[in-house]
C-alpha positions as CSV (number, residue, x, y, z in Angstrom):
1,M,-24.4,-11.9,-15.8
2,T,-20.8,-12.5,-17.4
3,E,-19.9,-8.8,-17.4
4,A,-20.8,-8.5,-13.9
5,R,-18.6,-11.5,-12.9
6,A,-15.6,-10.0,-15.0
7,R,-15.9,-6.8,-13.1
8,G,-15.9,-8.7,-9.8
9,A,-12.8,-10.6,-10.9
10,V,-11.0,-7.2,-11.7
11,A,-12.0,-5.8,-8.4
12,A,-10.9,-8.9,-6.6
13,S,-7.6,-8.7,-8.7
14,Y,-7.0,-5.0,-7.9
15,G,-7.8,-5.6,-4.1
16,E,-5.3,-8.5,-4.0
17,R,-2.5,-6.4,-5.7
18,A,-3.4,-3.4,-3.2
19,A,-3.1,-5.8,-0.3
20,Q,0.0,-7.1,-1.5
21,R,1.6,-3.7,-2.0
22,V,0.5,-2.6,1.4
23,K,2.3,-5.8,2.9
24,T,5.3,-4.7,0.9
25,L,5.2,-1.2,2.2
26,T,4.8,-2.1,5.9
27,P,8.2,-3.6,6.3
28,E,9.6,-0.6,4.3
29,L,8.0,1.7,6.9
30,M,9.4,-0.2,9.8
31,R,12.9,0.1,8.0
32,I,12.5,3.9,7.6
33,D,11.4,4.2,11.3
34,G,14.5,2.1,12.4
35,R,17.0,4.6,11.0
36,P,19.4,6.4,13.3
37,W,17.8,9.3,15.3
38,K,19.4,12.2,13.6
39,M,18.8,10.8,10.1
40,T,15.7,12.5,8.4
41,T,12.9,10.2,7.8
42,R,9.9,12.5,7.5
43,A,9.5,12.8,3.8
44,D,10.1,8.9,3.2
45,R,7.6,8.1,6.0
46,H,5.0,10.3,4.7
47,A,5.4,9.0,1.1
48,V,4.9,5.4,2.3
49,I,1.9,6.4,4.5
50,A,0.2,8.3,1.7
51,E,0.6,5.4,-0.8
52,I,-0.7,3.0,1.9
53,A,-3.7,5.3,2.5
54,L,-4.3,5.6,-1.3
55,L,-4.4,1.8,-1.7
56,Q,-6.6,1.2,1.3
57,G,-9.2,3.8,-0.2
58,R,-9.3,2.0,-3.5
59,A,-9.1,-1.6,-2.0
């Protein structure tokens, strides 16, 4: 039973870290979207969205 608790704690810890990272990336995405109209944002935006999707898939 102790091993199962340890696994649960690790999973919760990973989930908490993933949630914190998503919270960090969300304002970054808003900052990218707030760039001037002619400034390229596609690559940065796709990188942030891909990282959020990866974290949500594992959380």
